[in-house]
C-alpha positions in Angstrom: -16.7 44.9 -73.0 -16.4 41.5 -72.2 -13.7 39.5 -74.5 -14.7 36.0 -76.2 -12.3 34.1 -73.8 -13.8 35.5 -70.8 -17.3 34.7 -72.0 -16.7 31.5 -72.7 -14.8 30.8 -69.6 -17.7 32.2 -67.6 -20.3 29.9 -69.6 -18.2 26.9 -68.9 -17.9 27.5 -64.9 -22.1 28.0 -65.1 -22.5 24.7 -66.9 -20.0 22.8 -64.1 -22.3 24.6 -61.3 -25.6 23.6 -63.2 -24.6 20.2 -63.4 -23.2 19.8 -60.0 -26.1 21.3 -58.3 -29.0 18.4 -58.9 -26.1 15.8 -57.6 -25.7 18.2 -54.1 -29.6 18.4 -53.7 -30.3 15.2 -54.3 -27.8 13.8 -51.6 -29.1 16.9 -49.4 -25.5 17.7 -48.0 -24.4 21.4 -47.7 -21.4 22.2 -50.0 -19.3 22.9 -47.4 -19.8 22.0 -43.3 -20.7 25.1 -41.7 -19.8 23.6 -38.1 -16.6 21.7 -37.4 -16.5 19.7 -34.2 -13.2 17.8 -32.7 -14.2 14.8 -30.9 -11.5 13.0 -29.0 -11.7 9.6 -26.9 -9.6 8.0 -24.1 -7.4 5.4 -26.0 -5.6 5.3 -29.3 -6.9 5.4 -32.7 -6.3 1.3 -33.0 -8.9 0.8 -30.3 -12.5 -0.3 -31.5 -14.0 2.5 -30.4 -12.2 4.5 -32.7 -14.1 3.2 -35.8 -17.3 3.3 -33.8 -17.0 7.1 -33.4 -16.1 7.5 -37.1 -19.5 5.9 -38.0 -20.9 8.1 -34.8 -19.4 11.3 -37.6 -20.7 9.8 -40.4 -24.1 9.7 -39.1 -24.1 13.2 -37.5 -22.9 14.4 -40.9 -26.0 12.5 -42.7 -28.7 13.8 -40.4 -27.6 17.2 -40.6 -27.0 16.9 -44.1 -23.2 17.8 -44.2 -23.7 21.2 -42.4 -21.8 19.9 -39.3 -18.5 17.8 -39.4 -17.1 15.5 -36.8 -13.1 15.0 -36.8 -12.2 12.0 -34.5 -9.1 12.3 -32.6 -7.5 9.6 -30.4 -5.6 9.8 -27.0 -3.1 12.4 -26.8 -3.7 14.2 -29.7 -5.8 16.7 -28.0 -4.5 16.3 -24.7 -3.8 13.6 -21.8 -7.0 11.7 -20.6 -7.4 13.6 -17.6 -6.8 17.1 -19.1 -9.2 16.5 -22.1 -12.1 16.7 -19.5 -11.0 20.1 -18.8 -10.6 21.0 -22.1 -14.2 20.1 -22.8 -15.3 22.4 -19.8 -13.7 25.4 -21.5 -14.6 24.7 -24.9 -11.2 24.0 -26.6 -12.4 20.6 -27.3 -16.2 19.7 -28.6 -16.8 16.3 -28.0 -15.4 13.6 -25.9 -16.0 9.8 -25.1 -14.5 8.9 -22.0 -14.4 6.2 -18.9 -16.1 6.6 -15.7 -12.9 6.5 -13.8 -11.7 10.1 -15.1 -15.3 11.1 -14.7 -15.4 10.5 -11.4 -12.8 13.2 -10.6 -15.5 16.0 -11.6 -18.3 14.3 -10.7 -17.9 11.9 -7.2 -21.9 10.4 -7.8 -20.6 8.8 -11.0 -18.3 6.6 -8.7 -21.6 4.6 -7.9 -21.1 2.8 -11.3 -17.8 2.2 -10.4 -18.5 0.1 -6.7 -15.9 -2.6 -7.2 -17.7 -6.2 -8.0 -21.0 -4.6 -8.0 -22.4 -5.7 -11.1 -23.0 -9.3 -12.3 -23.5 -8.8 -15.8 -23.8 -6.5 -18.6 -27.9 -6.1 -18.5 -27.8 -4.9 -14.6 -25.3 -2.2 -15.5 -26.8 -0.9 -18.5 -30.4 -1.0 -16.7 -28.9 1.3 -14.3 -28.0 3.7 -17.0 -30.6 3.5 -19.3 -33.3 4.3 -16.3 -33.7 7.3 -13.8 -29.9 6.9 -12.6 -28.6 7.4 -15.4 -30.9 10.7 -16.1 -29.7 11.7 -12.8 -26.1 11.2 -13.0 -26.2 12.9 -17.0 -28.1 15.9 -15.0 -25.1 17.1 -12.8 -23.0 17.6 -15.9 -24.4 21.0 -17.1 -23.0 22.9 -14.0 -19.7 22.2 -14.8 -20.0 23.2 -18.7 -20.5 19.7 -20.0 -23.9 17.5 -21.4 -24.0 13.8 -21.4 -25.0 12.7 -25.0 -25.3 8.6 -24.2 -23.8 6.1 -22.3 -21.5 3.1 -23.7 -19.4 0.7 -22.3 -15.6 0.1 -22.6 -15.3 -3.4 -21.5 -14.9 -5.1 -18.3 -12.0 -4.0 -16.5 -9.7 -6.6 -15.7 -6.3 -7.1 -13.7 -3.3 -7.7 -16.3 -0.2 -8.5 -14.5 3.8 -8.8 -15.9 4.0 -12.5 -14.2 1.4 -12.8 -11.3 -1.7 -15.2 -10.9 -4.4 -13.5 -8.8 -6.8 -16.0 -8.4 -7.3 -15.1 -5.1 -7.6 -11.5 -3.0 -4.5 -12.4 -1.1 -2.3 -12.9 -4.0 -2.9 -9.2 -4.6 -0.6 -8.7 -1.6 1.8 -5.5 -2.8 1.0 -5.7 -6.1 2.3 -2.3 -7.7 -1.0 -1.8 -10.2 -1.5 1.3 -12.4 -5.3 2.8 -11.6 -7.3 5.2 -13.0 -7.6 8.7 -11.2 -10.9 8.3 -9.7 -10.5 8.0 -6.0 -12.4 4.4 -5.8 -10.1 2.4 -7.8 -7.4 3.6 -5.6 -9.5 2.6 -2.5 -10.5 -0.5 -4.1 -6.7 -1.9 -4.7 -5.7 -0.8 -1.2 -8.5 -2.9 0.6 -6.8 -5.6 -1.9 -3.6 -5.1 -0.1 -2.1 -3.7 -3.4 -0.2 -0.5 -4.2 -2.1 1.7 -6.7 -0.6 4.0 -8.3 -1.8 6.5 -11.3 -0.2 7.5 -14.1 -1.0 8.9 -17.8 -2.2 6.0 -20.3 0.7 7.0 -22.4 3.3 6.2 -19.8 2.1 2.7 -19.0 4.0 0.7 -21.4 7.7 2.1 -20.6 6.6 1.8 -16.6 5.4 -2.1 -17.1 8.9 -2.7 -19.2 10.8 -1.1 -16.2 8.7 -2.8 -13.5 7.8 0.7 -12.0 4.1 -0.9 -12.1 3.8 -4.8 -12.1 0.1 -4.7 -13.6 -2.4 -3.0 -14.8 -6.4 -2.6 -14.6 -7.9 -2.1 -18.2 -10.5 -3.7 -20.2 -8.9 -6.6 -22.4 -10.0 -4.9 -25.2 -7.7 -2.1 -24.6 -4.5 -4.2 -24.4 -3.5 -4.4 -28.0 -4.1 -0.7 -28.8 -1.0 0.3 -26.9 0.7 -3.0 -27.0 0.7 -3.5 -23.4 0.1 -7.1 -24.4 4.0 -7.0 -25.2 4.6 -6.8 -21.7 1.7 -8.1 -19.5 1.2 -12.2 -19.8 -1.6 -12.8 -17.2 -4.8 -11.5 -17.9 -6.4 -12.3 -14.5 -10.8 -11.6 -15.1 -11.4 -9.8 -12.3 -14.2 -7.9 -14.2 -14.4 -5.4 -11.1 -15.9 -2.8 -13.1 -18.5 -2.6 -15.9 -16.6 0.6 -16.6 -19.1 3.0 -18.4 -18.0 5.1 -21.3 -20.1 8.4 -21.8 -20.0 10.2 -25.0 -19.7 14.1 -23.8 -20.3 17.8 -25.6 -18.9 21.0 -24.6 -22.0 23.0 -23.2 -20.5 26.2 -24.5 -20.2 24.3 -27.9 -23.6 22.9 -28.1 -25.2 26.1 -26.8 -24.2 27.9 -29.7 -25.4 25.3 -32.3 -28.6 26.2 -34.3 -31.7 24.1 -32.2 -31.9 21.9 -35.4 -28.5 20.7 -35.4 -28.4 20.0 -31.4 -31.4 17.7 -32.2 -29.7 16.0 -34.8 -26.6 15.6 -32.8 -28.8 14.1 -29.9 -30.3 11.8 -32.1 -27.3 10.1 -33.6 -25.7 10.0 -30.1 -28.9 7.8 -29.1 -28.3 5.8 -32.0 -24.5 5.4 -31.4 -25.2 3.4 -28.0 -26.1 0.1 -29.2 -23.3 0.1 -31.9 -20.8 1.3 -29.1 -22.1 -1.9 -26.7 -22.3 -4.6 -29.4 -18.9 -3.9 -31.0 -17.5 -3.8 -27.1 -19.0 -7.2 -26.7 -17.9 -8.5 -30.3 -14.1 -6.9 -30.4 -13.5 -8.2 -26.4 -14.4 -12.1 -27.5 -12.6 -11.7 -30.6 -9.5 -9.8 -28.9 -9.5 -12.7 -26.4 -8.4 -15.1 -28.7 -5.9 -12.8 -30.3 -4.2 -12.8 -26.9 -4.3 -16.6 -26.3 -2.4 -16.8 -29.7 -0.1 -13.9 -28.9 0.7 -16.7 -25.6 -1.1 -14.9 -23.0 -2.8 -16.7 -19.9 -6.7 -15.8 -19.3 -7.6 -16.5 -15.9 -10.8 -17.0 -14.0 -10.7 -15.7 -10.2 -12.9 -16.0 -7.3 -15.0 -12.5 -7.9 -17.5 -13.6 -4.5 -14.1 -13.5 -2.3 -12.8 -10.2 -4.1 -16.5 -8.6 -3.5 -16.4 -9.7 0.1 -12.6 -8.3 0.5 -13.6 -4.9 -0.8 -16.8 -4.3 1.3 -15.3 -1.6 3.4 -15.1 0.7 0.0 -18.8 0.7 0.0 -18.9 1.6 3.8 -16.2 4.5 2.8 -17.7 5.6 -0.5 -21.8 5.9 0.5 -21.5 9.2 1.5 -19.1 10.7 -0.9 -21.4 9.4 -3.5 -24.8 10.4 -1.2 -26.6 7.9 0.5 -29.6 8.2 -1.9 -28.1 7.4 -5.0 -25.8 4.6 -3.5 -28.8 2.9 -1.7 -31.1 3.3 -5.1 -28.4 1.7 -7.2 -27.5 -1.3 -5.0 -31.2 -2.2 -4.3 -31.8 -2.1 -8.1 -28.9 -4.2 -8.7 -29.7 -6.6 -6.0 -33.1 -7.2 -7.3 -32.0 -8.3 -10.9 
């Protein structure tokens, strides 16, 4: 027989559940997530993109009624910038927001977005990514275990130096500069007479401090994220690459999700794009002012002269990228 104390406890628990159930139903959320996905990005948690991805995670939770929880990590927490792409392929990492310069190492065709000084403005680059070319690039990825969910923008890549002004291409001569691993970045700086060096993002601060390198090519928005502004003092607005970002998901993980959750994830990613792009533009302006207040000089350069000096890169990479894809993008940009 059940004693009085046990019965009263059972009644109390049942009453508590009865009170809680209407709240859960009203919110439409599952009590606990049935799928937990790890999302990492190619920068630190201080970078503005981190909060954009947190908002994406909240949107995923809302759309899936709590069935999917996305946990957001910064660079280095789940692996280096280079090996997190490998983790995505093997399914160790579920989601990743990364830059074109690293994606180039897996998909050489993607280097078409990193042709030096190709895009005159944001609109021309986004028109390419949002049209047939963007779909064509995304369609390359499943063959290597990845799905592209959406395109974003990491901010125009600029050339920041410890103490050198670079108004003309000739000023690059002999400059030791850290570049992304995509071959086109090294080719671009070699064409300008600089000495490109590929090192991991986590090693940049020390390398600058010891003058192992004298410059970096990153977006303005990335300078405070790892405190690189403490070492570099001149930001040269080369704006040499649009710097596309891609939110990607492991094919193995995505295919294991129920169809309705796959659709929810894709929909949330689609809604991420305008937030991502808008935030990068706003934060770039905000951080530019912050850098000026910290005493950094922000200088314009002769982009036309730089583009002319790097024309050899176009010739060298047309075959690597694929003539049809290369010509399609160049023609489209020339029309804008």
